[in-house]
C-alpha positions as CSV (number, residue, x, y, z in Angstrom):
1,M,105.0,74.6,78.1
2,A,105.6,78.4,77.8
3,G,109.0,78.1,79.4
4,R,110.1,75.7,76.6
5,R,108.7,77.6,73.7
6,K,111.3,78.1,71.0
7,L,111.7,81.8,70.1
8,G,114.5,81.4,67.5
9,R,118.2,81.8,67.2
10,R,118.1,85.6,67.1
11,F,116.2,85.8,70.3
12,G,118.6,83.3,71.8
13,W,121.5,85.7,71.1
14,L,119.6,88.6,72.5
15,W,118.8,86.6,75.7
16,A,122.4,85.5,76.0
17,A,123.6,89.1,75.7
18,Y,121.1,90.2,78.4
19,A,122.1,87.3,80.7
20,V,125.9,88.1,80.5
21,S,125.3,91.8,81.2
22,S,122.8,91.0,84.1
23,Y,125.3,88.7,85.8
24,G,128.0,91.4,85.3
25,T,125.7,93.9,86.9
26,G,125.0,91.5,89.7
27,L,128.7,91.0,90.4
28,G,129.2,94.8,90.3
29,F,126.2,95.6,92.5
30,G,127.1,98.5,94.8
31,A,130.7,98.6,93.5
32,L,130.8,102.4,93.1
33,P,129.7,103.2,96.7
34,L,132.1,100.6,98.0
35,I,135.0,102.2,96.1
36,A,133.9,105.6,97.4
37,V,134.0,104.3,101.0
38,L,137.0,101.9,100.8
39,V,139.3,103.7,98.4
40,L,138.3,107.4,98.6
41,H,137.2,107.3,102.2
42,S,134.0,109.2,101.3
43,G,131.4,110.1,104.0
44,P,127.7,109.3,104.0
45,A,126.8,112.6,102.3
46,Q,129.1,111.9,99.4
47,V,127.9,108.3,99.0
48,A,124.2,109.4,99.0
49,A,125.1,112.1,96.5
50,L,126.7,109.4,94.3
51,A,123.6,107.3,94.3
52,A,121.0,110.1,93.9
53,A,122.9,112.5,91.6
54,G,124.2,109.8,89.3
55,R,120.6,108.6,88.7
56,A,119.0,112.0,88.4
57,V,121.6,113.6,86.1
58,G,121.8,110.4,84.1
59,A,118.0,110.6,83.5
60,L,118.4,114.3,82.5
61,V,121.1,113.4,80.0
62,A,118.9,110.6,78.6
63,V,116.0,113.0,77.7
64,P,117.1,113.7,74.1
65,L,118.1,110.1,73.4
66,G,114.5,108.8,73.0
67,P,113.6,110.9,69.9
68,W,117.1,110.3,68.6
69,M,116.8,106.5,68.8
70,E,113.2,106.3,67.5
71,F,114.3,106.9,63.9
72,R,117.4,104.8,63.9
73,H,118.1,101.1,63.8
74,K,117.9,99.8,67.4
75,R,120.6,97.1,67.3
76,P,123.5,99.5,66.5
77,V,122.2,101.8,69.3
78,M,122.2,98.9,71.8
79,I,125.8,98.0,70.8
80,A,126.9,101.6,71.1
81,M,125.4,101.9,74.6
82,D,127.1,98.6,75.7
83,L,130.5,100.0,74.5
84,I,129.9,103.3,76.2
85,R,129.2,101.5,79.5
86,F,132.3,99.3,79.0
87,A,134.6,102.3,78.4
88,A,133.1,104.4,81.3
89,L,133.5,101.5,83.8
90,M,137.0,100.5,82.6
91,S,138.2,104.1,83.3
92,I,137.8,103.4,87.0
93,P,140.4,100.5,87.3
94,A,142.7,102.4,84.8
95,A,142.6,105.5,87.1
96,F,143.0,103.4,90.2
97,A,146.1,101.7,88.8
98,L,147.6,105.1,88.0
99,G,146.7,106.6,91.4
100,L,144.4,109.2,89.8
101,L,141.0,107.9,90.9
102,G,138.8,110.6,92.5
103,F,135.2,111.2,93.6
104,V,134.3,113.4,90.6
105,Q,135.3,110.5,88.2
106,L,133.0,108.1,90.1
107,L,130.2,110.7,89.8
108,L,130.7,111.1,86.0
109,V,130.9,107.4,85.5
110,S,127.6,106.9,87.4
111,V,125.9,109.6,85.2
112,V,127.2,108.1,81.9
113,V,126.2,104.5,82.9
114,A,122.7,105.7,84.1
115,A,122.0,107.5,80.8
116,A,123.3,104.6,78.7
117,D,121.2,102.2,80.8
118,I,118.0,104.1,79.9
119,A,118.9,104.4,76.3
120,F,119.7,100.7,76.0
121,K,116.5,99.6,77.7
122,A,114.4,101.8,75.4
123,A,116.2,100.5,72.3
124,S,116.1,96.9,73.4
125,G,112.3,97.1,74.1
126,A,111.7,98.5,70.6
127,Y,113.9,95.8,69.1
128,L,112.2,93.0,71.0
129,K,108.8,94.1,69.7
130,A,110.1,93.9,66.2
131,L,111.9,90.6,66.8
132,V,109.4,88.5,68.7
133,P,105.7,87.9,67.7
134,S,103.2,89.6,70.0
135,K,101.9,86.2,71.2
136,D,105.4,85.4,72.5
137,L,106.3,88.7,74.1
138,L,105.2,87.6,77.6
139,V,107.3,84.4,77.3
140,A,110.3,86.5,76.2
141,N,109.9,89.0,79.0
142,G,109.4,86.2,81.5
143,R,112.8,84.8,80.5
144,F,114.4,88.2,81.0
145,E,112.8,88.6,84.4
146,S,113.9,85.2,85.5
147,T,117.5,86.0,84.4
148,T,117.4,89.2,86.3
149,W,116.5,87.6,89.6
150,T,118.9,84.7,89.1
151,S,121.8,87.2,88.6
152,T,120.5,89.2,91.6
153,M,120.6,86.1,93.8
154,I,124.0,84.9,92.7
155,G,125.9,88.0,91.7
156,P,126.2,90.2,94.8
157,P,127.5,87.4,97.1
158,L,130.1,86.4,94.5
159,G,131.0,90.0,94.0
160,G,131.5,90.5,97.7
161,A,133.8,87.5,97.8
162,A,135.7,88.8,94.8
163,I,136.2,92.2,96.4
164,G,137.5,90.5,99.6
165,L,140.0,88.4,97.6
166,F,141.1,90.6,94.8
167,G,140.4,94.2,95.7
168,P,137.7,96.9,95.4
169,V,137.8,97.4,91.6
170,T,137.6,93.7,90.7
171,T,133.8,93.7,90.2
172,V,133.9,96.9,88.2
173,V,136.2,95.1,85.7
174,A,133.8,92.2,85.6
175,D,130.8,94.5,85.0
176,A,132.6,96.3,82.3
177,V,133.7,93.1,80.5
178,S,130.1,91.9,80.7
179,Y,129.0,94.9,78.6
180,L,131.6,94.2,76.0
181,L,130.4,90.6,75.8
182,S,126.9,91.8,75.5
183,A,127.8,94.0,72.6
184,L,129.4,91.0,70.8
185,G,126.3,88.9,71.5
186,I,124.0,91.6,70.0
187,R,126.2,91.9,67.0
188,A,126.0,88.1,66.5
189,I,122.2,88.3,66.2
190,G,122.6,89.1,62.6
191,G,119.7,89.4,60.2
192,T,118.0,92.5,59.0
193,E,116.1,95.0,61.1
194,P,113.1,96.9,59.7
195,G,114.0,100.4,58.9
196,P,112.5,103.0,61.2
197,A,109.9,105.1,59.4
198,R,108.9,108.7,60.3
199,T,105.2,109.4,59.6
200,G,103.9,112.9,58.9
201,A,105.8,116.1,58.9
202,P,108.9,116.4,61.1
203,R,108.6,118.4,64.3
204,P,111.2,120.7,65.8
205,P,113.7,118.8,67.9
206,A,112.5,120.6,71.1
207,G,109.0,119.3,70.4
208,E,110.1,115.8,70.0
209,L,111.7,115.6,73.4
210,L,108.4,115.4,75.2
211,D,106.6,113.1,72.8
212,G,107.1,110.0,74.9
213,W,105.4,111.7,77.9
214,R,102.6,113.1,75.7
215,Y,101.8,109.6,74.5
216,L,101.9,108.1,78.0
217,L,99.9,110.7,79.7
218,A,97.2,110.7,77.0
219,H,96.8,106.9,77.1
220,P,94.0,105.7,79.3
221,T,95.8,102.6,80.8
222,L,99.5,103.4,80.3
223,R,99.1,106.7,82.3
224,P,97.9,105.0,85.5
225,L,100.5,102.2,85.1
226,L,103.2,104.8,84.8
227,L,102.1,106.7,87.9
228,N,101.8,103.5,89.8
229,S,105.2,102.3,88.8
230,I,106.9,105.6,89.6
231,V,105.5,105.7,93.1
232,V,105.9,102.0,94.0
233,N,109.5,101.7,92.6
234,G,110.4,105.1,94.1
235,L,109.2,104.1,97.6
236,I,110.8,100.6,97.5
237,M,114.2,102.0,96.4
238,A,114.1,104.9,98.7
239,S,113.6,102.6,101.7
240,A,116.6,100.4,100.8
241,P,119.4,102.6,102.1
242,I,117.4,103.5,105.2
243,L,116.8,99.8,105.9
244,A,120.5,99.2,105.5
245,V,121.3,101.8,108.2
246,L,118.7,100.3,110.5
247,L,119.9,96.7,110.1
248,L,123.7,97.3,110.2
249,G,123.4,100.0,112.9
250,P,120.9,99.8,115.8
251,L,119.9,96.2,115.1
252,G,123.5,94.9,114.8
253,F,123.2,92.7,111.8
254,A,126.5,91.3,110.5
255,P,127.3,92.0,106.8
256,W,126.8,88.4,105.9
257,Q,123.3,88.4,107.6
258,Y,122.4,91.6,105.7
259,G,123.5,89.9,102.4
260,L,121.6,86.7,103.2
261,V,118.2,88.3,104.0
262,F,118.2,90.0,100.6
263,A,119.8,87.3,98.5
264,A,117.7,84.3,99.7
265,P,114.3,85.8,98.8
266,C,115.4,86.2,95.1
267,V,114.2,82.6,94.6
268,G,110.8,84.2,94.5
269,G,111.9,86.0,91.4
270,L,112.2,82.7,89.6
271,V,108.8,81.6,90.9
272,G,107.0,84.8,89.9
273,S,108.5,85.1,86.5
274,R,107.7,81.4,85.7
275,L,104.1,81.9,86.8
276,A,103.4,85.0,84.7
277,H,102.5,83.2,81.4
278,P,100.3,80.4,82.8
279,L,98.4,82.7,85.2
280,A,97.8,85.3,82.4
281,A,96.6,82.5,80.1
282,R,94.1,81.3,82.8
283,F,92.9,84.5,84.4
284,G,93.6,87.1,81.7
285,H,96.6,89.4,81.2
286,H,95.1,92.6,82.6
287,R,93.5,90.9,85.6
288,T,96.7,89.1,86.6
289,M,98.8,92.2,86.1
290,T,96.6,94.4,88.3
291,A,96.2,91.7,91.0
292,S,100.0,91.2,91.2
293,G,100.5,95.0,91.1
294,A,98.2,95.4,94.1
295,L,99.8,92.5,96.0
296,R,103.3,93.8,95.7
297,A,102.3,96.9,97.6
298,C,101.2,95.0,100.7
299,W,104.6,93.6,101.8
300,P,107.0,96.5,102.6
301,V,105.1,97.8,105.6
302,G,106.2,94.7,107.4
303,L,109.8,95.8,107.4
304,A,108.9,98.5,110.0
305,F,108.5,95.8,112.6
306,V,111.9,94.1,112.1
307,G,113.8,93.3,115.2
308,P,117.3,91.9,116.0
309,G,118.6,88.4,115.7
310,A,117.0,85.3,114.0
311,P,113.4,86.5,114.3
312,G,114.3,89.7,112.5
313,M,116.1,87.8,109.8
314,A,113.1,85.5,109.3
315,L,110.7,88.5,109.1
316,I,112.8,90.2,106.4
317,I,113.2,87.0,104.4
318,L,109.4,86.4,104.5
319,V,108.6,90.0,103.5
320,Q,111.2,90.2,100.8
321,L,110.1,86.8,99.4
322,G,106.5,88.0,99.1
323,L,107.6,91.3,97.6
324,V,110.0,89.8,95.1
325,T,107.6,87.1,94.0
326,C,104.8,89.6,93.3
327,C,107.3,92.0,91.5
328,A,108.6,89.2,89.4
329,L,105.1,88.2,88.4
330,F,104.1,91.8,87.7
331,N,107.2,93.0,85.8
332,P,107.0,90.8,82.6
333,L,103.2,91.4,82.5
334,L,103.8,95.1,82.6
335,A,106.6,95.0,80.1
336,T,104.5,93.0,77.6
337,Y,101.4,95.1,78.2
338,R,103.4,98.3,77.6
339,L,104.8,97.0,74.3
340,D,101.4,95.7,73.1
341,H,99.8,99.1,73.8
342,T,102.4,101.3,72.3
343,E,102.5,102.0,68.5
344,P,105.6,100.6,66.8
345,G,106.8,104.1,65.7
346,R,106.8,105.4,69.3
347,V,108.2,102.6,71.4
348,A,111.7,104.0,71.9
349,R,110.4,107.5,72.9
350,T,107.8,105.9,75.2
351,L,110.2,103.6,77.0
352,S,112.8,106.3,77.3
353,A,110.2,108.6,79.0
354,W,109.1,105.8,81.3
355,S,112.7,105.0,82.4
356,I,113.6,108.7,82.8
357,S,110.5,109.3,84.9
358,S,111.3,106.2,87.1
359,S,115.0,107.2,87.6
360,A,114.1,110.8,88.5
361,A,111.4,109.7,90.9
362,I,113.7,107.2,92.6
363,A,116.4,109.9,93.0
364,A,114.0,112.4,94.4
365,M,112.3,110.0,96.8
366,T,115.7,108.6,98.0
367,A,116.7,112.1,99.0
368,L,113.3,112.9,100.6
369,W,113.2,109.7,102.6
370,G,116.8,110.2,103.7
371,L,115.8,113.6,105.1
372,L,112.7,112.0,106.7
373,A,114.8,109.4,108.4
374,A,117.2,112.0,109.7
375,V,114.3,114.1,111.1
376,T,112.5,111.2,112.6
377,S,114.2,107.7,112.6
378,P,115.0,105.0,110.1
379,R,112.1,102.8,111.4
380,A,109.6,105.7,111.1
381,A,110.7,106.5,107.6
382,I,110.3,102.8,106.6
383,A,106.9,102.7,108.2
384,V,105.7,105.8,106.3
385,A,106.9,104.4,103.0
386,G,105.1,101.1,103.7
387,V,101.8,102.9,104.6
388,V,101.9,105.1,101.5
389,L,102.6,102.0,99.4
390,L,99.3,100.5,100.6
391,A,97.4,103.2,98.8
392,T,99.2,102.7,95.4
393,P,96.8,100.0,94.0
394,L,94.4,102.9,93.6
395,L,96.6,104.1,90.8
396,L,96.3,100.9,88.8
397,P,93.9,101.0,85.7
398,R,90.5,99.5,86.3
399,R,89.7,98.8,82.7
400,E,91.7,97.3,79.9
401,S,92.2,99.0,76.6
402,A,92.7,97.2,73.3
403,P,96.2,96.5,72.2
404,G,97.6,98.3,69.1
405,P,97.1,101.9,68.2
406,A,96.0,104.2,71.0
407,P,92.4,105.3,71.2
408,A,91.3,108.6,69.8
409,G,93.1,111.4,71.5
410,A,96.0,109.4,72.9
411,G,98.2,109.8,69.8
412,E,97.0,113.3,68.9
413,A,100.1,115.0,70.3
414,V,102.4,112.8,68.3
415,D,100.6,112.1,65.1
416,R,102.6,114.7,63.3
417,V,106.0,113.4,64.2
């Protein structure tokens, strides 16, 4: 069975580090907005700014990190990003204990953590490609995806209970410590890492900043996948705070009901991630990826019809279960396809560009849909997002390109790096 395939001790340490940081993130889910509301008594505008500006500015800060990481060993970069996130998050309970915590600090921490997240994901993707044989990449990504959804299902309810029992900064401490443990786990991987090699003549630093985007936009299949992911993720994330307003406001959902309708469907994440490898083996990687990518766009429009009480809860759980299952099936297939179709010397820049684009799009769409909800209504904004999502399968690639080096023209812009 794919799920039982042995990927070695070094991957085991990488997976353990990923798991502990994922559970820490799950425990700390929504901690900064909660602190802004409960401790600093911030209003809706400030909380929205914290969510959007942190992600947007973090993406901007991360722009030069892709080229910087490409020509360095990835494991030390991953450890450094974990330690940066640990230090940034621990500054919050320290300031809280001294009575010095302010909104500006929360904003700075959100920026630093967002930038470090992008850098870590890019470095870890490049490191995984060097660590695991190509034939095992889908199994490895499936395990990461399964861990993500397990931590999403378990972490937030436990985090909410911890905040109620021990105070608002408790989960921030847990999240920070998880990054420290992740750094120790990555250090324990040991072994040697192939040295990054620069091919051709160096380019000016300013020219290297855009190399990830040049490669993605010139690639015949990565380009439509990038555009599809940007729009789908942006619309799903932009609808989340509006849905919270609708459920907790006009529809009168209690906080425990709100938590339940989003935690319970995460079991679909386990199902989807476990199905990725066997379905790809039977129907083909590209076909399975595009089918699941199309199916994940069909569910969110149903949220526009949610009503109060038990029927509304049942509808949300059904819609979220379908969405999460399809996303959990699609995500490891996309991650594996992206690694297989990116040349080894360009992985960090490409993944950085991908994450930066996604973060910037989510921030922009969150702000835009917030404005749309204010002008119309939360239900109308959710409906518009759902209808637009129905068109996103048109952005998926129709044909598959061969793994390995990009076809002629796709690497032209970066061949001289």
